[in-house]
N, C-alpha and C positions, 0 to 999 in steps of 0.2 A: 236301254239304255238311258240318263237324261243328262245329255248333260248341258249343264246353263251359260247361254249364251253370255258372249261380256256385250256391254253397253258401258263401259268406262274411256271416254278419250282421257288418254294422258299429254296431249300437249291441251289442253282446255286449260281455261286460267282460274275456273274452279281447283278444277284437279291439281293447280299449279300452288297454289295457297295452304289449298287444303293437307297438301305435301308439305309443305313452309312448312306450316304450324307444329304439324308432327314430328318434322325434324327436328327443332329446337328445342322442344319436351323431350327429346331422344337426350339430346344433345344437355340439357338443365340435368336429366336422369344418372349420363353418364358423370357428369362433373362430379357432380356431390359421393357419389359413388366410389370414385377418383383419390374425391379431398380426408373421405374414410379410409381407402386402402393408402395415404402418403399418410397418415398419421398416424396412424398404426406404425408404418416403416419410418420415421420420425424414429423409432425408438431400435432401430436399427445396429448402427454401433453398442448401444450400451447392451443389450442381448449378446451379440459376437464375441460382445471382449468377454463374457461370462462364460460362453460355451453354448448359448443358444440359437435354438432359432427361432423365428420371425412364429409369430402364431398362425399366417396366410404361406405361409413353406413348411409350419406342420403338416400342416390342412392339402398342399399337394402335393407334400409327400406321403405322407397312409393312403392317399388316393390312386387308384393303377392309373398310370401314366396315358392320354391317349381316350383315354372312356368318357362317357359323355355327366356334367359334374352339374343340376338343378341348384343355384344356388338361390336361397330365400329373404325375404323382406331385408333387404339391402337398403330402404328408407327406413325400419322401424326405429320411433321417435325421433326423427327431424326436426324440429323448431322447439324440441326439448326440454336440451337440451344447456343449451341459451337460444332466446326466442330472433334472434338476430341471423337471418336466412343466410348471408356471407359467413359467418365463422360455425355452425349447425356442424355436429359432425356426425349423420343417420348413425346406423347397422343394430343400438344400444345395447353392444361392447360383446354380442357377439356374431360367426360364422359360420355357419347355420347352409344346408342344404342339404341334397341325394345324389350319393357319386357312389360307384362302385372301390371296394376293401377288398380286394386278394379275390376277384372276381364274382364277389358275392353284392350286392344292394343293398347301402347301408342308408340308415339317415346318418350325418355324421355333422357338432357341435362341438367350436374345439372356443374356446374366452378369447377374446382379444385383446389380449396382455400388452396387450404395446401402445393401448389408449387410457389411460388412468386406473395400470397396475393389472388392468381387465375387473374394475369395481364394476358391478349392475349399472348399466347408464339407462336414462330415460326407456321405459316399453321393452329392453331386453330380456325382463319374467316374462311380460307378455310376448316374447320371439318368441322364450327359449320356448315356453308355455303349446307355443302351437306345434311346435317341432315336435315336439314331444306327442300331442298330439294325432301327428300325420305320422311317426314310427308306429301309435297302434293302429289305427287305422288303415296302416298300406303291411305290419308285419313286417317291417323293417326292425334285425337289428341296428340297437342303438352306438355307436362308437363318440363316446367324449374325449374331448383331450383341451384338463384341468387346471388354469394357474388364474384363481381373482384374488383381485384384494377383496372380493365379498361383496355389499352392502356400501352406499356413501352415506354413510352416516354424516355429512351437513345435507343429503334430502329423506330423510329416515323419515319415512311416510307408513305407518303403523298394518294397517291393509295391502302393504306391501309384504308388507314380517308376513302375516297371516297366509295371505294369497301364495309365497315365497316356499307352504311347504307343500305347493301339490312340484312344485318341483319331484321332493326327492319321492309324495307319495305314487308321481309316474314314473318315479326310476323302479320304484317294488313293481312296478302292472305292470311293466313290460315283461321285468326278470319269467313276474308268475308268465307272466299272457309265452312263456317262450323264446323270445324274445330276448337273444341274448343281450345284453349289457358292456361293452369292450367297454374300460379309463384310460387313456395315463395322464395322472394327474405330473404336469411338465413343474410348479414350483409350487406355491402356496393353494391348499384345501381349507382355509379353520373355524373354527368352531359351524355354526350348523351344514356351511360348507365343505365340511367336513364326511357328512354326512354321500351329499353326490361324488366322493369316494366311496361310502362305505356301501351304499346301497348300491355294487358294481356288482357283477360272475364272474371277471375279468381285468386284475390291477395292475397298471403297469406304475413303476415308483423309478427316480434318475436320483441313482445318488450323484447326492452332493447338492440336487434342487430340490428332493419332494421336499411339499413340511404341508403335515398331519394332523391337527391335534384338535381341541372343544376347548383350549384356551391357547394363550403359547404365552414367551415367557415374564412379556408383565401383565396382562393379564392374572397371571400362577404366582407370581407375587406378591401383587393385588391382594389375590383374594386367599391367601391360604400362608403366602412369607417362602412356599419352595421356591428355591430357585434350580435353572437347568435350561440349557444352550436350547438352540431351535433347533437342533440335529439330536440332541438326549430326547430331548421331547419329542418332537416329532416327524423323526428325519425319513431317509427311504430304507434305509439302515435297517435303523433298528426293526422296522415294520416287516419288513419282509422275514428280520429275523427270530424280532424276539414276540410282536405280538401278533402276526400274520392277516395283518391289516392287506400287505402284498401281497402277492401273486410270483411278482415279477421284476428282478434288479437291474433295469440297464444301466448303462453307462455314464451315454449322454441322450439326449435328446433325435435320434437318429439312427440311436442304439432304442430307442425306444417304441415309435415311429416303425421298426423294421418286425418287434416285438408283438406289435398290434399287427400287422398285418401276416406274422407266424399264424396267432391266431384262428384270424380271421378264417381261413387260407385252411389250418386243419377242420375248425368246426364241419361236421352233416349240415348240411345246408346246400340249398339247390344253387343256380349258377347257373342265370340264364343267359339266352343262346342273345350275344347281341352284332348275330344277323344277317348284312343290309336282306329287307325283303324285294322282290320281286312288282311294285302293284308301285304303278303310273304316278309321276309326280301331275302335279296340277296343271293343267292348258295355257295355266295364263301367270303370269310373274306377279312372286311376293313381292317382287318392289310394288308393285303396284298399290298395296295394301296400303300406302305411306298416302296416300290419296283417296281413298276413297274419303275418308270419315270428315266429315264436317266440322272444326273444333267449332263450330256454335249449333248446339243439341236439338234448336229447332229447324234444323232445315234438316229436308228427308233425308231418305237416303236408302237404296235398294242391298238390304244385306247378302240377298241370295249370293251378291257380285263378292264380300268379302268370302264367304260358303265357297265361289269355284275358287280360291288362293288358297285354303288349304285340305281340301278335302282331296284323294285319287283323280284323276285325271279329271278334277269338276263336273265327279256324276251326283248329282244326289237327288230321290225319288223321293220329291215332294207332298204330306199325304194333301188332303183335300183343299188344293191351293183355291179353291171356290169359296171356299168355307172362312169366313171370318177370313180374306185375308192379308188383313195384316201380321198377322201372326202368323210365321213362317213355320212349319216342320215338318222333319221328312229327315229318312236315315241316308247313308253313305260310308265311309270309310278313310280312316287316315293310318300313313304307311300298312296299309293292308287290315289294321283291325276296322272292327264294324262299331260303330257310332252313334248315337241317334241326338238329333240339335234340334232345341226350337229357341227361334229368336225374334224380332218384332222393328216390323217396316212402320212402325206406328202406336203408337197405347191400343193397349188389351181391351179388349171389347168383348161381349158375353159368349156370342159366336167365337172369339179368337181363344176365352176362358175355356171353352166346353172342349176345343179342336186341341188345346194342348193338358187335358189334364185325362181325354181317354189317348194322345195320342204317351204321354207319362209312363200308363199305364199298359200299354199294350210292350215301349222297351221292360218293362221288368219283367213282364213274362217271357220272354225271349231273353233275359239275362243283359241287353242294350246298356254298356255307361251310356246320362246322356251326356251333351256340354249345352250347355248356358249360352247362346252369346248376345249380354245384357246390351241393348240400347231402343231401348222406351221413359219414356216424361209417366209411364204409370199406366193407372186400371182408366180408363174414362168415362166423364158424367155428363150426364142433366138427365133432365125430368126423361125422357126417352128410355135412354139405360137405367136409373133407375127402374122402374118399367117392367122391362126387359128383366132383372132379373141380373143385375152387377154384383151387386153384393154378395148374390148364393151361387154368381158360378165363380169369380174368381175366390170366392176360398173354398170350393168345389178343386179350383186349380192348387192354390196354397195347400188342402191336407195332403192330391195327389206328389208333388213336388214332397212337404214331410215324408210323405211314410213311404219313400220311393223302398224299394226295396235292391237300386242297384247305385253302384257309384254313378253323381254326378257330378261336376267339373262346369265350372263357373268364371268366366270371362268377361268383365265390363268393359265394353268396345266401345259407349257413345254416354250416353242418359242411364239414370236407373235412379231411375226419381220414384217415393210412396210405396204405393205396394205394390206397383210391378214389380220394387228391387225383390220383398219377400216373392211373386209366385217365378221370378227371373229364377227363383234360387239363390240368391241373397246371402251376406256368408252369416248371418242370422239365420241361417236355417243351416247349416252346417253343408256344405259341399266338399265332398272328398281334396280338392284345389280350388283354389280362387286366384284369378292373378286379371290384374286391371292394365289397358294402356295409355300409355302415357296421355291421352285424351279423357281421357272415363270422372264421367262427375254422377258421384252418387250424391243421394237427399234425401229430405222428407215433399222436399218439392223444390223447382226452383226461387232465385231470392226474390224478385220483382213480385212473381205469384202471392210468395209469403208474406213483402211489404205490403202488396196492394187489398191483400185478403184483411193485418192488424187494420190495417187503412181504414177501409168501412166496416168493424167492429170497435173501431176509435169514434168515429163518430155517430155509429148508432151510440152507444152510450150516451156522448157528447146532444143528442136531439133528445134520447131520454129523462138525460139529466134541464133539457129547456136554458140548453148552456151551447156560446158560439167556436167553431175548431177553430181552435188556436195554429192558420196553416204554412206556419213558421217551425212551430215543434213540432206538425205530423210530416213535414217533408224529411224533417230528421229522424228521430224513429223513424220510416223507411230508407234513410240512409243508412241507418245504424245496422238496418236487416239484413235488407241486400248485402250489408259488406261481411256482419258475419257465416250469412251462407253465402254467402261470397268464398270466402278464409276457409274451409268445413270441406266446398262438394268434391275439388280437383283433388287427384292423387294423391300430392304434395303432401295433401292434407292424411289424406282416411288411410295410404297405406303406412302413414307416420307412426296412426296409430294403432298399426298390424290390421283390419281392415281386410285386407287381403294378406296373398304371398308373396306379392311380387307382385312389380312392374313391371311389361316385356315392351320388348320391340317387336312391333305388329307386323313386323319380317321373319321373329322367328319365334309366330306363332303354331305352326302346323312340326316345327322342330320339342317343341314345351311338348306341345301336346300327344307326340309322340313317346316320347320319355313318360307323361302321366299316366299314359292308358296302357300303358305296358304294369309298370310299378301297381295300378288297380289291374291285370289278367292275374297279375303275380298272384296278386296278396288272396282273389276272388280264388286262385286252386290250391295254394296255401293252407294247411291244418297245424299249425305251432301247438308242438306239446304241453298242454294243459298242467303247469305247476301250480299247488295250495301253496306253497310258500319261495321267494325268492331264495338266489342261495344263499344260502349259512355258507358265515366267515366261519374257518376250522377253530 
């Protein structure tokens, strides 16, 4: 055994400052999530008066009670609907996450019809595409609860229309991969959105509420002169008895969700055991994760202290600790599940990059998933390091990350700057899952470094032209650059852009990793039936 020694003093001033700062960021995140729930719940009376459940009530009923539910991308679209941080409602108009339906681990996605009638919100498309990608990668059945007013025409962008086709393509890909798509159409599913219903393997419709048509009554009359009611044109009874689009006719939302659960319950699909393991918990309190990471990314931290609070028995077998020591690589277990860990106690140097490359390849050899705990200001720079082959060795590390044949999981714990973001399997390198802590920062470099770099370039250009530098303009330019960088590097900006799968409380890290490792393990073991085409409608 290789137990990590504790070097944290929870009573120290620095620890308390870190803890207070982290709790403040967690509180801000929870307030934003509550704002979204409250905005949707404000429609409760309207929904209940017409006999409907709110979207989150639907999600709660379709899921197994008491089973874990990993909600994804709760901050998607923050500040992109309205630029006022006091009024923005994040979430992208979609409730999505991984949970259990009749014992089957599924991806569940629901239009949040309590907000703007379920119209797609900013970054809602990106969020939907990401959860579909996760379902495909992790071989998860896809359960969608549909009620949407479609695209918001006041915010129409042609690129969203074109990219939006990927939603329908992915539904077909899921079905073709043998991953069942179960859809409950609670309300409107119109125009292109009708294919969200049509491209499903099992379709449940609600009497008197479901509407699915390519053109609603107003457009139909304008285009052809034909007059028809919504129920005649695309109601649940017509689609389940005449067109054949619907497979099951439910009496109300609750009945529809019951049917969806019965469908999943009858499928020939493995039910993973959720029995508690006998793994030993970490020896140190996970509450202490709040005070380990400084909010100032320039301050050093020993990431072994983070590892000690998330792995079984705080037992970590480190590889080559004296070679490239700023890069930490080693093996551990989380709830009994094997994991390789790569993290940073400083910039990545040539030796550290070499070590990480070797470690990644060794993990692939033994089929061990890899966890990247991002905390780096990037690959180290300087004449000596260039001569030592930093570019070459950094490139080999990036190649190893790109070519890895095992699931890779990334958590942004601190800084993730420059090419270090790439070498540490940042979002652009398609980790299987990617989460952030509330203090994390992601950027090509720090704002001050960017400003100083541009100031040097500007001064050099002025010198070549033989002109004096206008100090006031230079200072204004530097201030603007710092402002731009600072406004885009924290998690409230990056997660809003769906550059991760969500922000998590550091204290939840072990629980989240336990779930995603189980998801990855089940996906590795499953070989779903391959079908040439998705299920054809009768």
